[in-house]
C-alpha positions, 0 to 999 in steps of 0.5 A: 308921936310928939314925944318921939319927935321931941327926943329926936330933935334933942338927940346929941349928934354923934362924935363923927357928925360933930367932927364933920360939922366943925371941919366944914365950918372951920374950913370955910373960915380958913378959905374965907380968911385973909391968911389963906390968900396970904399963904396961897400968894406965898406959894405962888410967888415961890413958884413964879420966882423959880419959874422965871429964874430957871426959865431965864438963866437955864442953870445947869444945877437944875437942868442937868437931869430930871431927878436933879431938877426936882431935887433943886426945885422941890427939895429945897422949897416944899418943906418951907411951904409945909411949915408955913402952912402948918403955922398959918392954919394950925398956929392959933387953931385952938388958942383962938378958942380961948382968946376969942372966947368962942370956946366959952360959948361952944363947949357948954353945948353938947359938943365934945372938946375932942370933936372940936380938936379933931375937926379943926385939925382936919380943916387945917390939914385940908387947907394946907393940902390945897396949898401943897397941891397947887405948889405941886401942880406948878412944879410938875408943870415945869418938870414936864416943860423941861423933861418928859415925865415925873420920876417915882422919887418925886411921888415918894417925896410928895408922900413924905411931904404930906406926912411931914405936914401931918407931923407939923400940924400935930406939933402946932396944935400942941402949942396952940393948946398950950397957950391961950394967946394966938400971937404967942402960939404962932410966934413960938411955933414960927421961931422953932420951925424956922430957926431953932430946930435947924440951929439945934440940929446943926449944933448937935451934929457938928459940935457934939457929933450926936445924931439929932434923931429927936428933932422933927426937922431932922426926920423931914430931911427924907423929903429932899434926900429921896430925890438924891441918887444915890441916897445920902450916907447916914453919917458923913465926917469931914476934916478941915484943918484940925477940926472934924465936922459930922453930918447925919442924914436920916434914913427913910424908915428912921425919918418916917418913925420920927415924924410919926412919933412927933405927930402921935405924941404932940397931937395926944398931948395937945388934946389932953391940954385942951380937954383940961384947960378952963375957959 
């Protein structure tokens, strides 16, 4: 009987149990941290600014129709909220294990690195989703104030935004595993998502006139484009003087494929890096 009790106490928890425990405590760390309240404040400030400006000026570009309202309000701001959430909660999720030496003390215990990686990813996704849900609630509240309901295109856009969040977190976790410095991993992902990807996308489309299907922000266009009726054409060419400019819009299947591939590839590479890197 004593031997059985000893074995049960020393039994290594299953992978699912480890993931659940790590998710729980990582989420608690996020909720109690300053970054969660900073991200929440940013989302509330964006919502408050839009609420005040639209309520005071009543712009026709916002209030001409229900779909236009959600396109202008949601389509132009939700991707920014998603990217910031990914950077705030995923930018240093793994690199902090190296920088703060927490992984040095945790990994020698019978805890799988994959459990740490998946648990932290789930915690970051839940924390980011909370921010997105609050932003969504304020958007819908304003929509009901000016109109009578919510168009089904907005529901699609919300699902696409969640899918984009999944891809963003996969990408940020990859760079977090790549660097051992939290500040570097956060800085690199912030520069890529806030400046570099958009610049590269425009240069490739306008100058080279090639569809930038290999850029994650191009796939994320579906979040806002689904709120446009009719859906934008896949390729639009305009001529100004002697110059020809070409713009591309990802179709919904193409956008989902781009985001899905980005998540799978970057999440797997990030896990491989984390598994092989020495503390």
